[in-house]
C-alpha positions as CSV (number, residue, x, y, z in Angstrom):
1,M,75.6,161.4,51.0
2,K,74.5,165.0,52.0
3,T,75.6,167.9,49.8
4,V,76.5,170.9,51.9
5,A,77.0,174.3,50.3
6,I,79.1,176.9,52.2
7,A,77.9,180.4,51.2
8,G,78.5,184.0,52.4
9,N,79.7,187.5,51.7
10,P,83.4,188.2,51.0
11,N,85.5,188.6,54.1
12,C,83.0,186.9,56.4
13,G,85.3,183.9,57.1
14,K,83.6,181.5,54.7
15,T,86.8,180.2,53.3
16,S,88.4,179.7,56.7
17,L,85.3,177.8,57.8
18,F,85.5,175.6,54.7
19,N,89.2,174.9,55.4
20,N,88.4,174.0,59.0
21,I,85.8,171.5,57.8
22,T,87.8,170.0,55.0
23,G,91.4,170.6,55.9
24,A,93.6,170.7,52.8
25,N,91.8,167.6,51.3
26,Y,89.7,169.4,48.8
27,H,89.5,169.4,45.0
28,V,89.8,172.6,43.0
29,A,88.2,172.8,39.5
30,N,86.0,175.1,37.6
31,Y,82.2,175.2,37.4
32,P,81.0,173.7,34.1
33,G,81.2,176.2,31.2
34,V,82.8,179.1,33.2
35,T,86.1,180.0,34.7
36,V,84.9,180.5,38.3
37,E,86.8,178.3,40.7
38,K,85.0,175.5,42.4
39,K,86.3,174.0,45.7
40,E,84.7,170.8,47.0
41,A,85.6,167.9,49.3
42,K,84.1,164.7,50.4
43,I,84.4,164.3,54.2
44,V,83.1,161.9,56.9
45,H,81.7,163.3,60.1
46,K,80.7,160.8,62.8
47,G,80.2,158.1,60.3
48,Q,78.1,160.2,57.9
49,E,79.4,161.2,54.4
50,F,79.2,164.8,53.1
51,N,80.1,166.5,49.9
52,V,81.1,170.1,50.9
53,V,81.1,172.8,48.2
54,D,82.5,176.3,48.8
55,L,80.4,178.7,46.8
56,P,81.9,181.9,45.4
57,G,81.8,184.8,47.9
58,T,79.0,187.2,46.9
59,Y,76.9,190.0,48.4
60,S,73.7,188.9,46.9
61,L,72.1,186.4,44.5
62,S,71.2,189.0,41.9
63,P,72.9,188.2,38.6
64,Y,75.2,191.2,38.5
65,S,78.4,189.2,38.4
66,L,79.4,185.7,37.2
67,E,80.1,184.6,40.8
68,E,76.5,185.5,41.8
69,V,75.1,183.6,38.8
70,V,77.2,180.5,39.6
71,A,76.2,180.6,43.3
72,R,72.5,180.9,42.5
73,D,72.6,178.3,39.7
74,F,74.3,175.8,42.0
75,V,71.5,176.2,44.6
76,V,68.7,176.0,41.9
77,Q,70.2,173.1,39.8
78,E,72.1,171.0,42.3
79,K,69.6,171.5,45.2
80,P,72.0,171.0,48.1
81,D,70.6,169.3,51.2
82,V,71.7,172.2,53.3
83,I,73.2,175.7,52.7
84,V,75.4,177.0,55.5
85,D,75.2,180.7,55.2
86,V,78.1,182.3,57.0
87,L,77.2,185.6,58.5
88,D,79.6,188.2,60.0
89,A,78.2,188.8,63.4
90,S,79.8,192.3,63.5
91,N,78.0,193.3,60.3
92,L,74.8,191.5,60.3
93,E,72.6,193.9,58.4
94,R,74.7,193.7,55.2
95,N,75.3,190.0,55.5
96,M,71.6,189.1,56.0
97,Y,70.6,190.4,52.6
98,M,71.8,187.3,50.8
99,L,70.2,185.2,53.6
100,V,66.8,186.7,52.9
101,Q,67.3,185.9,49.2
102,F,68.1,182.3,50.0
103,M,64.9,182.1,52.2
104,E,62.8,183.6,49.4
105,M,64.1,180.8,47.1
106,G,62.9,178.3,49.6
107,A,66.4,177.0,50.1
108,P,67.2,174.8,53.2
109,V,69.4,177.3,55.2
110,L,71.5,176.9,58.3
111,I,73.3,180.0,59.7
112,A,76.9,179.9,60.8
113,L,77.1,183.1,62.9
114,N,80.9,183.8,62.5
115,M,83.2,186.3,64.0
116,V,81.3,186.5,67.2
117,D,84.6,187.4,68.9
118,V,84.8,190.6,66.8
119,A,81.2,191.5,67.6
120,K,82.0,191.2,71.3
121,K,85.0,193.4,71.0
122,R,82.8,196.0,69.4
123,S,80.3,195.7,72.3
124,I,77.7,194.1,70.0
125,T,75.3,191.8,71.8
126,I,73.2,189.4,69.8
127,D,70.2,187.5,71.3
128,I,70.8,184.3,69.2
129,P,67.8,182.3,70.3
130,A,65.5,185.3,69.6
131,L,67.1,185.9,66.2
132,S,66.8,182.2,65.3
133,E,63.1,182.2,66.3
134,K,62.3,185.4,64.3
135,L,64.0,184.0,61.2
136,G,62.9,180.4,61.6
137,V,66.4,179.2,61.0
138,K,68.8,177.3,63.2
139,I,72.0,179.3,64.2
140,V,75.4,178.0,65.2
141,E,78.1,180.3,66.6
142,T,81.6,180.0,65.1
143,V,84.9,181.7,65.2
144,A,86.5,180.3,62.0
145,R,89.9,181.8,62.4
146,E,90.3,180.0,65.7
147,N,88.5,176.8,64.5
148,K,85.8,177.3,67.2
149,G,82.3,176.0,66.7
150,T,83.2,173.8,63.6
151,E,82.4,170.6,65.4
152,G,79.0,171.9,66.6
153,L,78.3,173.2,63.1
154,M,78.9,169.8,61.5
155,D,76.7,168.2,64.2
156,A,73.9,170.6,63.2
157,V,74.5,169.9,59.5
158,S,74.3,166.1,60.1
159,Q,71.0,166.5,62.1
160,F,69.5,169.0,59.7
161,T,66.1,168.3,58.1
162,P,63.9,170.5,55.9
163,A,61.7,171.0,59.0
164,D,64.6,172.9,60.6
165,S,64.2,175.7,58.1
166,Q,61.0,177.6,57.5
167,A,62.3,179.1,54.2
168,E,59.6,177.6,52.0
169,S,56.9,179.5,53.9
170,F,59.0,182.7,54.2
171,S,57.7,185.9,52.6
172,I,58.1,189.6,53.0
173,S,55.6,192.4,52.5
174,Y,56.8,194.8,49.9
175,G,54.1,197.4,50.3
176,P,50.6,197.6,48.8
177,D,51.7,198.4,45.2
178,I,54.1,195.4,44.9
179,D,52.2,193.0,47.1
180,E,49.0,193.3,45.0
181,V,51.0,192.6,41.8
182,L,52.8,189.7,43.4
183,I,49.6,188.0,44.3
184,E,48.3,188.4,40.7
185,M,51.6,187.1,39.2
186,E,51.8,184.2,41.6
187,A,48.3,183.0,40.7
188,L,49.1,183.2,37.0
189,I,52.4,181.3,37.5
190,R,50.8,178.5,39.5
191,Q,47.8,178.1,37.2
192,N,50.1,177.8,34.2
193,S,52.8,175.8,35.9
194,F,55.2,178.4,34.6
195,L,58.8,177.4,35.6
196,T,57.4,175.8,38.7
197,D,59.6,172.8,38.2
198,I,62.6,175.1,38.8
199,Y,61.5,177.9,41.1
200,L,58.9,178.8,43.7
201,S,56.0,180.8,42.2
202,R,56.6,183.8,44.4
203,W,60.3,183.8,43.7
204,T,59.7,183.8,39.9
205,A,57.4,186.7,40.2
206,L,60.0,188.6,42.2
207,K,62.6,187.9,39.6
208,Y,60.4,189.4,36.9
209,L,59.8,192.5,39.0
210,E,63.6,192.8,39.5
211,H,64.1,192.4,35.8
212,D,66.4,189.4,36.3
213,E,67.7,188.7,32.8
214,I,68.5,185.1,33.4
215,V,65.0,184.1,34.7
216,M,63.3,186.2,32.1
217,K,65.3,184.6,29.3
218,K,64.2,181.2,30.7
219,G,60.7,182.4,30.8
220,E,60.9,183.6,27.2
221,L,62.1,180.2,26.1
222,A,59.3,178.5,28.0
223,G,56.7,180.7,26.3
224,G,53.2,180.7,27.8
225,I,52.6,183.7,30.1
226,H,56.1,185.3,29.7
227,E,54.8,188.3,27.8
228,Q,51.9,188.7,30.2
229,L,54.3,188.7,33.2
230,A,56.6,191.1,31.5
231,G,53.7,193.4,30.7
232,I,52.5,193.4,34.3
233,T,56.1,194.3,35.4
234,D,56.3,197.2,32.9
235,R,52.9,198.6,34.1
236,L,54.0,198.5,37.7
237,N,57.3,200.2,37.0
238,A,55.5,202.9,35.1
239,H,53.2,203.4,38.0
240,L,56.1,203.5,40.6
241,K,58.1,205.9,38.4
242,S,55.2,208.4,38.2
243,T,54.1,208.1,41.9
244,Q,57.4,207.4,43.8
245,S,60.2,208.1,41.2
246,T,61.5,204.6,41.7
247,T,61.4,201.1,40.2
248,A,60.2,197.8,41.6
249,E,63.7,196.5,41.8
250,N,64.8,199.4,44.0
251,L,61.7,199.2,46.2
252,I,62.2,195.4,46.7
253,A,65.8,196.0,47.9
254,D,64.6,198.8,50.2
255,Y,61.9,196.6,51.8
256,R,64.4,193.7,52.2
257,Y,66.7,195.9,54.2
258,G,63.7,197.3,56.1
259,Y,62.7,193.7,57.0
260,I,66.3,193.0,58.1
261,S,66.4,196.2,60.2
262,S,63.1,195.3,61.9
263,V,64.4,191.8,62.8
264,L,67.7,193.0,64.2
265,K,66.1,196.0,66.1
266,S,65.2,193.9,69.1
267,V,67.9,191.2,69.0
268,V,71.1,193.2,68.4
269,K,72.3,195.8,70.9
270,T,75.4,197.9,70.8
271,A,76.8,199.4,74.0
272,D,76.8,203.2,74.1
273,S,80.2,204.6,73.3
274,P,81.6,208.1,72.6
275,L,81.0,209.4,69.1
276,D,84.7,209.7,68.4
277,R,85.5,206.1,69.3
278,L,87.4,204.2,66.7
279,Y,87.7,200.5,66.4
280,L,91.2,199.0,66.3
281,S,91.0,198.5,62.5
282,D,90.1,202.1,62.1
283,R,93.0,203.3,64.3
284,I,95.5,201.1,62.4
285,D,94.1,202.4,59.1
286,Q,94.9,206.0,60.2
287,V,98.6,205.0,59.8
288,L,98.7,202.2,57.2
289,T,96.4,204.0,54.7
290,H,97.8,207.5,55.4
291,K,98.3,209.5,52.1
292,M,102.0,210.0,52.7
293,F,103.1,207.2,55.1
294,G,100.8,204.4,53.7
295,P,102.7,203.9,50.4
296,I,106.1,204.1,52.1
297,L,105.0,201.4,54.6
298,M,103.6,199.3,51.7
299,L,107.0,199.3,50.0
300,A,108.7,198.5,53.3
301,F,106.3,195.5,53.8
302,L,107.2,194.3,50.3
303,Y,110.9,194.6,51.0
304,G,110.3,192.7,54.3
305,I,108.5,189.9,52.4
306,Y,111.4,189.5,50.0
307,E,113.9,189.5,52.9
308,F,111.9,186.9,54.7
309,T,111.5,184.8,51.5
310,F,115.2,184.7,50.5
311,W,116.3,184.2,54.1
312,A,113.9,181.4,54.9
313,S,114.4,179.6,51.6
314,E,118.2,179.8,51.4
315,Y,119.0,176.5,53.1
316,P,116.1,174.5,51.6
317,V,117.0,175.7,48.1
318,G,120.6,174.7,48.8
319,W,119.5,171.3,50.1
320,L,117.4,170.6,46.9
321,E,120.3,171.7,44.7
322,T,122.6,169.3,46.5
323,F,120.0,166.5,46.3
324,F,119.5,166.9,42.5
325,G,123.3,167.2,42.1
326,W,123.7,163.9,44.0
327,L,120.8,162.4,42.0
328,G,122.6,163.3,38.8
329,G,125.8,161.9,40.1
330,V,124.1,158.6,40.9
331,A,122.6,158.4,37.4
332,E,126.0,159.3,35.9
333,A,127.8,156.6,37.8
334,N,125.2,153.8,37.4
335,M,123.8,154.2,34.0
336,A,125.4,153.0,30.7
337,E,126.3,155.7,28.2
338,G,123.6,156.4,25.7
339,L,120.4,158.3,25.0
340,L,118.5,157.0,28.0
341,K,121.3,158.3,30.3
342,S,121.2,161.7,28.5
343,L,117.4,161.8,28.8
344,V,117.5,161.1,32.6
345,I,120.3,163.5,33.5
346,S,119.9,166.3,31.0
347,G,116.2,166.1,30.2
348,I,114.6,165.1,33.6
349,I,117.0,165.8,36.4
350,D,118.6,169.0,35.1
351,G,115.2,170.2,33.5
352,V,112.6,169.4,36.2
353,G,115.2,169.6,39.0
354,G,116.0,173.2,38.0
355,V,112.3,174.1,38.5
356,L,111.7,172.1,41.6
357,G,114.8,173.5,43.2
358,F,112.9,176.8,43.6
359,A,109.8,175.2,45.4
360,P,110.9,176.4,48.9
361,L,111.2,180.0,47.5
362,I,107.7,179.7,46.1
363,L,106.3,178.2,49.3
364,F,107.6,181.0,51.6
365,M,106.5,183.6,49.1
366,F,103.0,182.2,49.1
367,F,103.1,182.0,52.9
368,A,103.8,185.8,53.1
369,I,101.2,186.6,50.5
370,A,98.6,184.5,52.4
371,F,99.4,186.5,55.6
372,L,98.7,189.8,53.8
373,E,95.4,188.4,52.4
374,D,94.1,186.9,55.6
375,S,95.1,189.8,57.7
376,G,93.1,192.3,55.6
377,Y,96.0,194.4,54.4
378,M,95.7,193.3,50.8
379,A,92.3,195.2,50.5
380,R,94.1,198.3,51.9
381,T,96.7,198.1,49.2
382,A,93.9,198.3,46.6
383,Y,92.3,201.2,48.4
384,M,95.6,203.2,48.5
385,L,96.6,202.5,44.9
386,D,93.2,203.5,43.5
387,R,94.3,207.1,43.3
388,V,97.4,206.1,41.3
389,F,95.6,203.6,39.1
390,R,93.0,206.3,38.0
391,I,95.8,208.2,36.4
392,F,96.5,205.2,34.2
393,G,92.9,204.5,33.3
394,L,92.4,201.7,35.8
395,Q,90.7,201.5,39.2
396,G,91.4,200.1,42.7
397,N,89.8,196.7,41.9
398,S,92.5,196.3,39.3
399,V,95.1,196.1,42.1
400,V,93.5,192.8,43.3
401,A,94.0,191.2,39.8
402,Y,97.5,192.5,39.7
403,I,98.4,191.1,43.1
404,V,96.8,187.8,42.4
405,S,98.8,187.7,39.1
406,G,102.1,188.2,41.0
407,G,102.1,191.9,42.0
408,I,103.7,190.6,45.1
409,A,106.0,188.1,43.4
410,G,104.7,184.6,43.4
411,G,101.1,184.7,42.1
412,C,99.8,183.4,38.9
413,A,98.5,185.3,35.8
414,V,95.6,182.8,35.2
415,P,93.6,183.5,38.3
416,G,94.7,187.1,38.1
417,V,93.1,187.4,34.6
418,M,90.0,185.7,36.0
419,A,89.9,188.0,39.0
420,A,89.4,191.0,36.7
421,R,85.8,189.9,36.1
422,T,84.8,191.6,39.4
423,I,85.6,194.9,37.8
424,K,82.3,196.5,36.7
425,G,83.7,198.9,34.1
426,E,84.3,197.2,30.7
427,K,87.2,199.4,29.9
428,E,89.0,198.9,33.2
429,R,88.3,195.1,33.1
430,L,89.7,194.6,29.6
431,I,92.8,196.7,30.2
432,T,93.4,194.9,33.5
433,I,93.2,191.5,31.8
434,L,95.7,192.6,29.1
435,T,98.2,194.0,31.6
436,A,98.0,191.5,34.5
437,P,100.5,189.1,32.9
438,F,103.3,191.6,33.3
439,M,103.4,190.9,37.0
440,P,106.3,188.8,38.4
441,C,104.3,185.5,38.7
442,G,105.5,182.4,40.4
443,A,106.5,181.0,37.0
444,K,108.9,184.0,36.5
445,L,110.2,183.9,40.0
446,P,112.7,181.1,39.3
447,I,114.1,183.1,36.4
448,Y,114.6,186.2,38.5
449,A,116.0,184.1,41.4
450,L,118.5,182.5,39.0
451,L,119.7,185.8,37.6
452,I,119.8,187.5,41.0
453,D,121.9,184.6,42.4
454,A,124.3,184.9,39.4
455,F,124.7,188.6,39.1
456,F,123.1,190.5,42.0
457,Q,124.1,188.6,45.2
458,T,124.9,191.7,47.3
459,N,121.3,192.8,47.7
460,K,118.9,190.1,46.6
461,S,115.8,191.6,48.3
462,G,116.4,195.1,46.9
463,I,116.8,193.8,43.4
464,M,113.6,191.7,43.8
465,L,111.7,194.7,45.0
466,G,113.1,196.7,42.1
467,I,111.9,194.1,39.6
468,T,108.4,194.2,41.2
469,V,108.2,198.0,41.1
470,V,109.4,198.0,37.4
471,S,106.8,195.4,36.6
472,W,104.1,197.5,38.0
473,L,105.3,200.6,36.2
474,L,105.5,198.9,32.9
475,A,102.0,197.4,33.4
476,L,100.6,200.8,34.2
477,I,102.3,202.6,31.3
478,I,101.1,200.0,28.8
479,A,97.6,200.3,30.5
480,R,97.7,204.0,29.8
481,L,98.7,203.4,26.2
482,L,96.0,200.8,25.7
483,G,93.3,203.1,27.3
484,T,94.4,206.0,25.1
485,F,94.7,204.3,21.7
486,F,92.9,201.0,21.7
487,V,90.2,200.7,24.4
488,K,87.9,203.8,24.6
489,E,85.1,203.5,27.1
490,E,83.8,205.6,30.0
491,A,85.5,205.1,33.3
492,S,83.5,203.4,36.1
493,A,83.2,204.0,39.9
494,F,85.3,202.1,42.4
495,V,83.6,200.6,45.5
496,M,85.5,198.2,47.8
497,E,84.9,196.9,51.3
498,L,87.7,197.1,53.8
499,P,87.5,194.1,56.1
500,P,88.6,194.4,59.7
501,Y,92.2,193.4,60.5
502,R,92.6,189.9,61.8
503,M,95.6,187.9,63.0
504,P,95.8,185.0,60.6
505,T,96.1,181.5,62.0
506,L,99.1,179.3,61.3
507,K,96.9,176.5,60.0
508,G,95.1,178.8,57.5
509,L,98.4,180.2,56.3
510,T,99.9,176.8,55.9
511,I,97.0,175.5,54.0
512,H,97.0,178.4,51.6
513,A,100.7,178.4,51.0
514,W,100.9,174.6,50.6
515,E,97.9,174.5,48.2
516,R,99.6,177.0,45.9
517,C,103.0,175.5,46.2
518,W,101.6,172.1,45.5
519,M,100.1,173.4,42.2
520,Y,103.6,174.7,41.3
521,V,105.2,171.3,42.1
522,R,102.4,169.4,40.3
523,K,103.0,171.6,37.3
524,A,106.7,170.8,37.4
525,G,106.0,167.1,37.6
526,T,103.5,167.1,34.7
527,V,103.6,170.0,32.2
528,I,107.2,171.0,32.8
529,L,108.3,167.3,32.7
530,A,106.6,166.8,29.4
531,I,108.0,170.0,27.9
532,S,111.5,169.3,29.3
533,I,111.4,165.8,27.6
534,L,110.2,167.3,24.3
535,L,112.8,170.0,24.4
536,W,115.5,167.4,25.2
537,V,114.4,165.5,22.1
538,L,114.7,168.6,20.0
539,M,118.1,169.4,21.5
540,T,119.4,165.9,21.0
541,F,118.3,164.8,17.6
542,P,119.3,164.2,14.8
543,G,122.7,164.0,16.4
544,L,126.2,164.2,14.8
545,S,127.0,162.4,11.6
546,D,129.2,159.3,11.7
547,E,132.0,161.4,10.0
548,K,131.9,164.0,12.8
549,V,131.8,161.4,15.5
550,K,134.9,159.7,13.9
551,A,136.7,163.1,13.8
552,F,136.2,163.6,17.5
553,E,137.4,160.0,18.2
554,Q,140.5,160.8,16.2
555,Q,141.2,163.8,18.3
556,R,141.0,161.7,21.5
557,E,143.3,159.1,20.0
558,T,145.8,161.9,19.0
559,I,145.7,163.2,22.6
560,A,146.2,159.7,24.0
561,S,149.2,159.1,21.8
562,Q,151.0,162.1,23.4
563,Y,150.9,160.4,26.8
564,D,152.3,157.1,28.3
565,A,149.8,154.3,28.5
566,S,150.0,154.4,32.4
567,V,149.1,158.1,32.3
568,V,146.1,157.5,30.0
569,E,145.0,154.6,32.3
570,E,145.3,156.8,35.4
571,G,143.5,159.7,33.7
572,S,140.7,157.5,32.6
573,S,140.1,156.1,36.1
574,D,137.4,157.4,38.5
575,A,140.0,158.5,41.1
576,E,139.5,162.1,42.3
577,E,143.2,162.8,42.8
578,V,145.6,161.9,40.0
579,S,149.1,163.0,38.9
580,E,149.7,166.3,37.2
581,Q,150.1,164.6,33.7
582,A,147.0,162.5,34.2
583,Q,145.0,165.6,35.1
584,A,146.3,167.3,31.9
585,Y,145.2,164.3,29.9
586,R,141.7,164.5,31.6
587,D,141.4,168.2,30.8
588,A,142.3,167.7,27.2
589,I,139.8,164.8,26.7
590,M,137.0,166.8,28.5
591,A,137.6,169.7,26.2
592,V,137.0,167.4,23.2
593,D,133.9,166.0,24.9
594,G,132.6,169.5,25.5
595,E,133.2,170.4,21.8
596,E,131.4,167.3,20.7
597,A,128.4,168.0,23.0
598,G,128.3,171.6,21.8
599,A,128.5,170.5,18.2
600,S,125.7,168.0,18.7
601,L,123.4,170.5,20.4
602,S,124.2,173.1,17.8
603,G,123.2,170.8,15.0
604,S,120.0,169.6,16.7
605,V,116.5,170.7,15.7
606,A,116.4,173.2,18.6
607,G,120.0,174.3,17.9
608,V,119.1,175.1,14.2
609,I,116.1,177.1,15.4
610,G,118.2,179.0,18.0
611,H,120.9,179.7,15.3
612,T,118.2,181.0,12.9
613,F,117.2,183.7,15.3
614,E,120.7,184.5,16.6
615,P,121.6,187.1,14.0
616,L,118.7,189.2,15.3
617,T,118.7,188.3,19.0
618,E,122.4,188.9,19.4
619,F,121.5,192.6,19.5
620,A,119.7,191.8,22.8
621,G,122.6,189.7,24.1
622,F,120.9,186.3,23.5
623,D,122.9,183.5,22.0
624,W,121.3,180.5,20.3
625,R,121.0,178.5,23.6
626,A,119.1,181.4,25.2
627,N,116.8,181.5,22.1
628,I,115.9,177.9,22.7
629,A,115.0,178.6,26.3
630,L,112.9,181.7,25.4
631,L,110.9,179.8,22.8
632,G,110.2,177.1,25.4
633,G,109.2,179.8,27.9
634,I,106.2,180.6,25.7
635,A,104.6,177.3,26.7
636,A,105.4,177.9,30.4
637,K,107.8,180.4,31.9
638,E,109.3,177.8,34.3
639,V,110.5,175.9,31.3
640,L,112.9,178.8,30.6
641,V,115.0,177.8,33.6
642,S,114.8,174.1,32.9
643,T,115.7,174.6,29.2
644,L,118.7,176.7,30.1
645,G,119.7,173.9,32.5
646,T,119.3,171.3,29.8
647,A,121.1,173.4,27.1
648,Y,124.1,174.2,29.2
649,S,124.4,170.7,30.6
650,L,124.3,169.2,27.1
651,S,127.0,171.6,25.9
652,D,128.9,171.8,29.2
653,V,132.7,171.6,28.9
654,D,132.8,169.3,31.8
655,P,129.9,166.8,31.8
656,E,130.7,165.9,35.4
657,D,130.8,169.5,36.6
658,S,128.3,169.9,39.5
659,S,128.2,173.7,39.4
660,T,124.8,175.4,39.5
661,L,123.1,176.9,36.5
662,S,123.9,180.4,37.7
663,E,127.6,179.5,37.8
664,Q,127.4,177.9,34.4
665,L,125.9,181.1,33.0
666,V,128.8,183.2,34.4
667,E,131.4,180.7,33.2
668,S,129.9,180.6,29.7
669,G,130.4,184.4,29.3
670,W,127.1,185.9,30.5
671,T,127.6,189.4,31.9
672,M,125.4,191.9,33.8
673,A,124.3,193.3,30.4
674,N,122.9,189.9,29.4
675,A,121.2,189.5,32.7
676,L,119.5,192.9,32.5
677,S,118.4,192.2,28.9
678,L,116.9,188.9,29.9
679,L,115.1,190.4,32.9
680,V,113.5,193.0,30.7
681,F,112.5,190.5,28.0
682,V,110.9,188.1,30.5
683,L,109.1,191.0,32.1
684,L,107.4,192.0,28.8
685,Y,107.2,189.1,26.4
686,A,104.3,186.7,25.6
687,P,102.3,185.2,28.6
688,C,102.4,181.5,29.0
689,F,100.0,179.4,26.8
690,V,97.5,178.8,29.7
691,T,97.3,182.5,30.4
692,V,96.7,183.2,26.7
693,V,93.8,180.8,26.7
694,A,92.4,182.5,29.9
695,I,92.6,185.9,28.2
696,R,90.7,184.4,25.2
697,K,88.0,183.1,27.5
698,E,87.6,186.3,29.5
699,T,87.7,188.7,26.5
700,G,85.8,186.4,24.2
701,S,88.2,187.2,21.4
702,W,91.4,185.7,19.9
703,K,92.3,189.2,18.8
704,W,93.3,190.3,22.2
705,A,94.9,186.9,23.1
706,S,97.0,187.1,19.9
707,F,97.9,190.7,20.7
708,T,99.5,189.6,24.0
709,V,101.6,187.0,22.2
710,F,102.9,188.9,19.2
711,G,102.5,192.5,20.3
712,Y,104.1,192.1,23.7
713,T,107.0,189.9,22.3
714,A,107.8,192.6,19.8
715,V,107.8,195.3,22.5
716,A,109.9,193.0,24.8
717,F,112.5,192.6,22.1
718,V,112.8,196.3,21.4
719,A,113.2,197.0,25.1
720,A,115.7,194.2,25.6
721,V,117.9,195.5,22.7
722,A,117.8,199.0,24.2
723,V,118.7,197.8,27.7
724,Y,121.5,195.5,26.4
725,Q,123.1,198.2,24.2
726,A,122.8,200.8,26.9
727,A,124.4,198.4,29.5
728,L,127.3,197.7,27.1
729,L,128.0,201.4,27.0
730,F,128.2,201.7,30.8
């Protein structure tokens, strides 16, 4: 089986090409020991098996970020049979920098020259055979967004042999000063077999000259000539500083770009055009990133996304609610009374069904977010908001982490926290990590949708947009407070590439949306299911004492004695339509049943916990049942909805009532004040457990992770009390 690594710069179409090759049949995990996402898939092409790995998108192989370290380590340690380096044909000079580094490593490289359609639109002509000959590397043209060239690329991969790449004999002249030193260092490395089992001799020498910390650390552990090589590097840098006011690292980068420029000079031609000519993306940016109109249009796009999401998901959500209602009815009619029936209906169907019922909403929200990402608009959002974020001690790159976390409702705080590692400034990175969980992630979305459906039906999209804006404002205000009182570091510069606008493909959008929605569904079927069952146990046991059970039985007997035997028999039947007296008997019996169920839940382990906090939480409008749900929400926010569903179904006045949870909340006495209080509390309180662990990994400290649990919950409670009491006044 051949191992194929897909590499490339961000925004070069690498992920689209990977999706074309693998479809949606790939596995997502993390690289060992780090939180960088790893995508790989095993595929078969014309009878040959391949293991395809999507490397993190990076601009170089220098270890300036964790993604660059991961990409380089994979090539060095796993030694893939072929590396498909995806190059943006419309921006070759920048993209080829990493290609040159691959070739200096002696890696087996094959070029996928992508976005040739964009290059043609920009009147860029590339002599591909000449470029291939100059580099000594085979080149295959592709247009990933239209799935063109994928078959030819895989044919080239299957036929690839080390002879197809001249990378091992590749070298660049870095000028007399560096070349002379490189020759000296190479000889020393070969003579002493210094790290030659891992790297090429010349590449090791280059890494020493570039002060590559990872390679130098390995060299220090290996001993031998490490000190000698480091001394040669220091002498060269001292010479270059005195003669050219530069360092070996900077000079090497300059010569690499010089080599790239010389290669492209004769093979890439751009048609003459007026100096004031703007590409389509530039013309669009004049409007979409305008200082005044840009933010207005951005809010309009967000509102449009929510309109689309609620409109598109209305019927599918209704269908799922009907399905789970029918499923509960089937279980009610066919299962014998007892704990198993209660577990199936209240613990599983009401719990997990309450979460899965929102899957269509999540799916369409992710579809809309994928459109913004793939079209290139998401990067513009970061660019526009940089000016605002600077006021709050953050930078434009923080926007990306916020959006991934759910800045456009539907993301996830875990990858959002991880996305903050691309921020170079330590201060901005830490503050972004600590505030990203305030975004309305996909786990919070069902809670918001539930409350909106119950109390804000007249303008669902407007309320959802309002929740999003408030989430951003709260995150920024807390970021400012953290930066002022807790995290004091120097601010860093913001640099971001704006990719050209592209029309996303339906296939790409569908794959992205389904992948994220499936993670939500899988979580509901595993983590949420387990937590729902655990909470059902806590809400069911120890149950009522025999004395209390007998007391409720006596109440039923007393009610039955007030009616004729024929009326009792009719009221106890399954008939939907009964006489007026039989219906009165039914209502009286169901009232007793509801009291018994409520008493059982109230006396359960969870009920006791909920009652314990109620004297305090009642100031925020939370009763003991809401307290149970909020405690469950610390494990996973989706559990809040499923736990409310379980709590209200276990204590429902009518066990056969098929009303939705939103209707049950209204019927049980919830008001607009309760809804607003819960909204604010959910916005601010502790992140889910998985996010807390991610914060611990990214910050390297339980101090900050604990702060987000206890500190944010305290802030959330104070804010919820203030909102609830204010709402009662008005």
